N, C-alpha and C positions, 0 to 999 in steps of 0.2 A: 744297189740302185734303189731298192725298196726302202732301205734305211734312210737314204738321202731324201727321198720323197717325204717320209714321215717327219724327218727333222725340219724340212722346209715348211710342211703343213703346220707343225707345232709352232714354228717361228711366226708364221703368218697369223695363226690363231692368237698368239701372244700380242702381236701388234694390234690386231683388231680389238682385243680386250683392253689394251692400254688406251687406244683411241676412244673406245666407248666410255671408259672410266673418266678420261680427261674431258670428254664431251659433256658428261653429266656435271662435272665441276664447273665447266664454262657456262652451262645452262643455269646452274645455281647462282653463279656470280652475276649473270645478267638479270635474273629474277631479283636478286638482292638489291642491285643498283636501281632497278626499276621501282622496287617497292619504296626505297628511301627517296628516290627522286619524285615519286608520286606525291609525296608530302608537299613538295614545292608548288604543286598545282593549286593549293589552297590560296597561295599568294595572288593568283589570277582571278579569285572570286570577286563578284561585284560588291564593292564596299557598301556597308549600311551607313546612311547619313544620320548622324545624331550629334548632339552637343556633348563634348567631352571636356572635362576640366583640365586646362593645360597644366596646372600645378601638379597633377598626379599622372598625367598621360605618359610622361617619360618613365615613371616607375612601372606603369602597366606594361609598356613596351618591354622594359627590362625583365619583368617577371615572365612574360610570354616567351621572350628570347631564352631565358634560363630554362623554361620547360622544354623548348625546342632542343637546346643543347643536351639536356639530360636524356630526352627521348632518343635523340640520334645516337648518343653514346650507348644506350641500352640496345637499340637495334643493331648497332655495329658489333657489339659483343655477342649478341644472339646469333647473328649471321656467321660470324667468325667461328664460333664454337660448333655450329651445325655443319659448317664446311669441313672442319677438322674431323667430325664424326663421319661424314661421307667419305673422306679420304681414307679413314681407317677401314671402313666397310669395303671400299673398292681396292684396298691394298695398294694405295699410292703412297710412296715414300717422299715426304716433303724434303728430306735431306739428301735425296739422290743427287749425285754429281757435285755435291758441295765438299769443299776441302775442310776437314776438321782435324783438330789435334788428337793424337793417339791417347788412349786411356792411360792414366797415371798408375804405376804399380811399384811396389817395393823391389829393390835390387839387393842382391847379396853383397855384403861389404867387400868380399874378395873380388867381385866383378865390377866395382865402382870405376877403376881406371879404364876398363874397356868401355863401360857405358859413357864415361866422359868423352873418351875419344870418339865414340860413335855420335854423340851429341854435337861435338865440334865439327865433325864431317857434315852432319845435317845442316848446321848453321852456315857452314862455308858454302854448301850447295845452294842455300837460299840467299847468299850474298851478304850474310851477317857474320857476327862473331860472338863468342861467349861473352866477351866484355860488353859489346854493344847491346846484346840482348839484355844484359843485366841493367844497363843504364836506362833502357827504355821503360823499365818498371818504375812506377811512381805512384804515390798515394794521392797526388793532386789531379783534379780533373783536367783534361786537355783544354787548351784555350778556347777552342771552338765551342765546346759544351758550356764552358763558363760564360762565354759571350751570349749564347742563346738564353741561358737562365737569367743572366743579368739584364738583358734587354726585355725579357718577359716581366721580370719584377719591376723594373723602372717604368715600363709601359703601363703596368697596372696602376702604380701610384700616381704617375703623371696624368694618365687618362682620368682617373677618379677625381683627383684634386684640382689639377690645373687645366683640364679641358672640359669635362662633363659639368663640374660645379659652376664655372663661369658662364658656360652657355645656357645652363638651366636657369641661372639667376637672371641673365639678360632676357631670356625668353619669357620668364615669369613676370618681369617688371618692364616690359617693352613700352608700356604707355607712360611711364614716368622717367624713362631714360632718353637721352638725346639720340643715341645710336642703338640699333637693334642687331639681331642675329645676322642679317645680310651684310652689315658693315664690319662686324668684329669676328665672325667665325673663322675666316682664313687666318687672321692674326693669331687667334688662340690656338688653332690646330697646328699651324706651322711651328709656333713656339713650343708646343707640346712635343712635336716630333723631334725637334732639335734637342730639347732637354732630355728626352728619353734616350736618344742615341748617344749623346755625350756622356750622360751619367752611366749608361750601360757599358760603354767602352771603359770608363774609369773603373767601375766595379770589377769588370772582367780581368783587370790587371792584378787584382788581389788573388792570392793563392791559398790553398790549404783550408784549414778550419776557419780562418778569418773570412774567407769568401762565403762560406756557408752561413756564418753569423750575419754578415752584411746583407746577404740576400734575404735571410729570414726577417731582419728588421724592416727592410723595404717592403716586403710582401705583407708583413704584419700591419704596417701603417696603411697600406692600400686597403686591406680587408677591414681594418678598424674604421677608416673613413667611410667605407661603403656601409658598414653596419650602423655607424653614427647617423648617417643621413636617413637610412630606412627606418630606424627604430627609436632614435633618441633625440630627435629635433622637434618634436611636436609642440613644445612650449617655447620655442625660440622667440625672443623679443622682436617686435617690429622695428625695422631700421628707419625710424622717422625722426631721428635726431634727439629724442628725449633721453635724458640720463637714465641709465638702467641700474636698478638696485640688484646687484648680482647675488646678494645674500638670500634673495627669495628662491634661488635655484640651487640651494645646497644639496637637496636630495638627488636631483637628476645629475648634479655634478659628481656626487659620490658614486652613483650607479655607472655613469659614463666612464669614470676613472677606473673602476673595477673591471668593467668589460674590456677596456683597452689594455689594462695590465694583464688580464687573463690571456688575451690574444697574443700579446707580445711575448709573455713568458712561455706560452705553449710553443710558439715557433722557435724561440731560442733554445728550449730544452731539446727539441727534436734536432735542431741544428748541431748541438753538441753531442748528444747521445746517439741519435739515429740520423746522420746526415743524408743517407740515401733516401730515407722516407721523407725527410724535410724537402729535399730537392723535388721529389715526385709530387708531393702535395703542393708545393709552391708553383710548380709548372702547371699543374692541372687547374688550380684555383685561378692563377693568372690568366690562363687561356680562356676559361669559362667566363670570368668577370669582364675580361676585355671584349669578348664577343657580345655579351649582354649589353655593355655600356656603349659599344660602337653602334649597336642597333639603335639605341636611344639617341645618340648624337646624329646619326643619319636621319632619324625621324624629325628632330628639331630643325636641322638645316633644310630638309626637303619641305617641311611645312612653311618655313620662312620664305623659301624661294617661290612658293606658289601664291604667296600673298601679294596684294598690290603694293606698289611703291609708296612708302610713307612720306610724310612731309615734316619739315622741321621749322620751328620758329627761329628767325634770324634777327640780327641787330639792325636790319635795314630800317632807317627812319628813327632809330632810338635817340640820336643826337641831333635831330633837326625838327623844325616846326614850320608851319606856314607863316608867311609874312602878313597874312590877312586875318584869318580867324582860326582859333584853336580851342579844343576842349581836351583837357588832360585829367585822367583819373589815376591816382596813385593808390595801390592796394598794399598796405603794410601787413603782411601775414600775421595772424593771431595777435593783433594789437588791440587789447581790451580797454574799454572806457575806464573801468575802475583802476587798472594799472596805469593808464595814461594820466589820470588825475593824481595818482601818487607820485609818478615821475615828474609831473609838472610842479607839484608842491615842493619836491626836493631839488628841482632844477628850473627855477623861474625863467631862465633864458631859453628854455626849450622851444617856445613858440615865437621867439623873436623872428621877424622877417615874414611872418604869416599875416601881413597887412591886408585888410579887407575880408579876412576869413571870419566865419562864425563856427564855433565848436558846439555842435548839438550833442549835449551829454545825455539827454533822455532818448537814447537810441536803442533800436532792436535790430538784430540780424535777420537773415532769411533761412539759410541752411548751414549745417556744419557737418564735417570738417571741410578742408580745402577742396576735395574732389567734388563736393556739391556747391560750396560757396562761390567758387569762381564761375562755374557755369550759370549759377543763379544770377550773378551780377551781369553776365553777358547776355542774359535772356529775359530776366524778370519772371521766369516761369514758376508756377506754384502747382503742386499736385492737388487735384480735386478730391473731395470726400468720396471714398469708395473706389478711387482709381487704382489700378494695379501699379505697384511701385516700379516694376520692370518696364511696363508700358510708358510710364511717365519719363523714366530715364532715357529710353530709346527715342523718345520724341521731343526731349527737352530742347534740343537745338533746332530740329527740323520744323517744329511748330512755332518757333519764335520769329518775330519780325523786327527785333530791336536793331540789328545791324543793317537790315533793309531800310529801316527808318533813318538810320544814320546816313546811309549812302544817298537816300532821297534828298537830304539837306545839302548834298554836294561835298560831303566830308570823306577824305581818304582815311581808312582805318588801318592802324598797326596795333597788334596785340602782343604783349611780351609777358609770357607766363610759362611755367613748366607744368601747369595743372589744368589747362583748358581742354586737354584731350582725354580726361577720365571717362567722359560720357560718350555713348554711341552717337555718331553723326557729326562729331566735331570737325573732322577733316574736310567734309563737304561744306559745312556751315561756315567755318572760319576760313578754310582755304579759298572759298568763293568770295568772301567779304573782306579779308585782310590782305594787305600787300606784302607783308614780311614773312612769307612762307616759301620755302624752296624744297626741292627733292632732297631727301635725307642722304641718298647716295652721292649727289653732287656736293652737298655740304661736307660730307665725310672726306672727300678727296683732299681738301685743304685743311680741314679742321680736326680730323681724327689724329690724336697723339697715340701712336702705337705703343710706345714704351709706357706712357702714362696709363693707357688702357690695360695693359698687362699688369702693371703694378697695382692698380686699384682693384682689378678683378681677382688677382691672386689674393689680395687682402680679404676680399669678400668670400672667396672660396675657402680660405683657411678659417674664417669665422664660422662658416657653415659646416665644414667637414671635420674640424678638430674637436677633441673632447671638450666638455664644458669648462674645465679648469683653464683652458687656453683661450676661450672665446673673448674675454674682456680685452685681450691684447690686440684683437683684430676687429673690434667693433667698428661699425661704419654707419653712415646715413646716406640717403639717396643722393643728396646734392653733392656729396664727395665723389660719387661715381661720375656724375656729369662733369664736374670740375676736373677730375683726373683724366677723363677720356678726351678732353678738349685741348688742342694745342694752343700756344700763344697766338693771340689775335693780332699782334703788331704787324702791320703791313698787309693784312688780309682785308678783302673787301667786306664791308658790313653786310652786303647782300648774301654772303656765304659764310658769315660768322654766326654760329648758333648762339641764341640767347641763353645765358646760364644764370640761375638764381645765386648770385654771389655779390652781396651788397658792398663789401669793401672794394672789390674789383670794379664794380659799376661806379662807385664814388670816385675812384682814382681816374677812371676814363672820363667821367664827367668834368672833373677838374682840369684834366689835360686837354680835352677836346672842346669843352663848352657846348653850346648849342649853335647851330647855324640855320639859315633860312632856306627852305626848299622851294620848289616851283609849284607846290600844290595850292589850290584855291583855298582849301580848308583842311585842317589835320585833326584827327582824333587819335589820341595816344592812351592806351590802357597798359599801365606799367605795374607789374606785380613784383614786389620786393620781399625779401625774407622777413623784414620787419622785426617783430619780437618773437618769432618762432624759434624753438630750440633747434640746434644747439646754439649757445650764446658765444659767438666767435668774433664779435666786433665791439670796439670800445666807443665811448661817447664822441670821439673825434672821427669816427668812420674808418679806423684802422683795424686790420685783421689781428686778432690775438688768439692765444691758446684758449681752448674750450674752458668755460667757467660757468658759474651759476648767476652771473650778474646780468639779469634780464633788463634792468633799468638802464644801464649804460648802453646796451644795444638799442633800446628804444630811443634814447636821446640821440644816438648816432644815426638812426633811421630818419629822424626828423631833420637832422643836419643835412642829410642827402637831399631831402625834399627842398629844404631852404636853398641849397646850392642851385637846384634846378630853377626855382623861382627867381633867384638872383639873375640867372641867365636870361629869363624872360624879361626881367626889368632892363637888363643891359641892351637887349634887342628892341626895347620899346614896345613889347607885346603884352606886358603884364595886365594892363587894364582891359584889353580886348579878349582876354583868355578866361574861360571858365575852368576852374581847378577844383577837383574833389579829392580829398584824402580820406580813405576809409580802410577797412580791413575785410578780409574774406569771412572772418568770424572772430569771436572773442576767445576767451580762455577755452581750452579743449582738453578733455580727458575721457578715457574710456569708461563707460558706465553701462551696466546691463539693463537698467530700468529707467530711473528718473534723475533729474539734475539735483545737485545739492546746493546750488547757488546761481547767481546771475552770470550770464555770458553775453556781453554786448560789444559789437565792434565800434571803433571810433568812427565818427562821421564829421568831417570838416568840409565846408563849402565856401567857395569864393566865386560868385557869378561874374560874368563880364560886366563891368560897371565903370563909373566915372573915375577919373584920377583922384578926385577928392575922396570918394568912398574907399579907394584902395590905399589911402594913407592912414586909415583908422586901424589901430592895433586889433589883434584877434579878439573877437567878442565871444562870450559864452551864453548859450541859450538852453533853456529847459523845455523848449517846444518838443512835443512827442513826434519823433521821426522814425522811419523804417528804411531798411535796405531797399525795400520795394519802391521807395520814392525816388531812387537814384536814376532809373531809366528816364523818367520824365524830367528830372533835373538836368541831366546831360543833354537831352533833346531840346529842352527849352533854351539851353545855352547855345545850341546850334541854330536856333531860330525856327524850330518846328511850330506848326500851327496847333491850335487846340484840338482839331480833328485828329491829328497824329497822336497827341498826348492821350486822347481818349482810347487809344488802343490798349492802355494799361489800366482800364477799369477805374476802381476807386483810388488808384495811385496815379491819377492823371494831372497832378500839379507838381511843379517844381518845389523843392523844400522851402526855398526862400519865399514862395508865394502862399504856403499853407498857413491856415489860421485855425488849427484844430483845437478842440477842448483838451484840457489836461488829462481826461480819462479816455482819450482816443484808443480804440481797440486795435491792437497790432498782433501779428502772428509770427511764431518762430518754430521751426522744425528742428528738434534735437535728434541725434542719431544714437540708437542703442547698439551695443556691441557685446559679443561674447568673448572678446579679447583677441579673436582671430579674424572674424568677419562681422560686417554690419548685419544686424538682425531686424532693424526696422526704424521707422521715424515716429516720433510722438509730437503732436502739435501743442504748443503752449499759447494761451492768450495772455497778453500783457496789457493791463489797464492802469494808467497812472505812471509813477516814476519807475522806469525800468531798472534802476539801481536798487530797488527795494524788492527782495525776492517774495515778499508777501503779496505782491501784485502779479505774480506769475501763477497761472492755473492751467492744468491739463484740460483740454476741451473735449476729450474723448475721441478725437480724430487720430487714428493710428494707421500706419501703412507697414505691412510685413514684407521684409526682404527675405526670400527663401535662400537656402544654401546655394542653389544653382545661380541665383541672381548675385549673391554676395561674392561667389568665386569669380564671377565675370567682372564685377565692378571694383573689387578690392585687389590692389596690386602692392 
């Protein structure tokens, strides 16, 4: 009886000890989970409000996410090892109650038949056979493991190149694109998921060493693209349509190729020599980079969702005019006076049909490039001496009363440009004064070409993410993105058709549709065309051609488009009563860090509303000194504005046709300095005399500095 009591007490003590030991482990697990979870509380902290550069914010998020992943991995390993140590101290067997294979040992040759018979009996008891057991042994990974590895590898590559890159490009260029993150993110993400799953399934069907090699190549390309973007894209040329001399990038091309080759060779060597290591490395890298980049994608989409709905310029009113009074301003991008004179000398018929016009060859611009030139034409604003550049830009639209003055004359305004929105305040200013603006999401419902969007964004992504040696094959310019994103407009209401800078397409539509008369009392149309801006993709007849270096044919074609519009006004009997201005946002444009090396002047042609007799006179040429800043008064005079209204524009309070200035009239022009990536400032030139003679151009000492923060905000 005493023995039984002692045995029972011993058993009870053993159970208590085991319960205590397991309780300690449970407490440790709870503490571990709590410690790791506590890190998440930082996400609930009150955010600090500060301006952050969108172009680098995604990489900042990725870097922080990478740190979080690394720290969580370290914490996990530390807690796991400490847990094992506790289990050893408390004499807890992790393998208890687990079924394990018996230890392998040598057998005496004489006993082999008996051992085989015993093994067969054991297999039979487990429902198998010696033959079946042999068949189950294979050197290839099971399909399930292959599928997981293949999906991880494909997800890394697709996420890096076909999801993150397009979304970052759209987010960073939202002000120059028709559609933004809100309209395209679902298209990009869904396509990425489909490509990842389909390619992962296809790769998982591969077996043996070939599977390891394919996975290694896919992961290597994903890692290579990630490294390319982070470290080797700092000198990437701006996608502004200008031809790129790729020989200037030979050094970075060689470095990039070497880095890519090293990454690819390393993965292939491990895939062949150490496949298990390669699988582990591929899986870990894929998971880590996927987590990091998904964090960035979530940040981009969340930020876009929190922003107010954007507006889009549509074609509403593009092909109609008032039957009573009209003022039309054509802006042929980057069409320089000197170039126009040469083109006219080579093509004497270029100005045919411009009856009643005067070509003012002694012209000066206002600001350069387009992101300043278009707002300048729509506002007439000039920075004051000593004024902060950022303050001027932020108030350029809000302080202007040009479109208010237009509305006061009873004119309905429609503005067609892809560059009116570079400056702060444009959506309020233009959205309140122009009729051809609609919600971007409403426009996207009928105008977004999903396949075209993926096609052009994938091209842009490959340009960004591939090594330098491959970049020329994927080079693009901004207008191509807008054109690729937009579906065919046939049968679509002009009210919901986005306006795209595509001169050949506009010309074809103008020939097919002509102009019609609307029910407006008076119409003001501001039409911005590609003109003579690179790339040169239009011939002298207005047809789209392959990219070339023939700027002259493109200029002649641009004037043909304008003549076709004028012919429509004549057909409708409205030519004589219409004021028409043909100008450019700026003259020739090139990046320079300091000063100009020659003249840069936009064309200025003016035809006021006048008698039929005056409108039969062929285009005249004048050397009267004129300026871009004269155009606001010129347009308002054509609308019938009083002198009190024209006086809003200070010394520029007369229409061009009414000015009688001396030949040495002092005019001002702001050039933009650049470091090749961002604008760094404006320098003001005074021009006195013939603007085509660079000896008459002098810096007047008025400079405005654009800080890095300002530049990152306004440069897209």
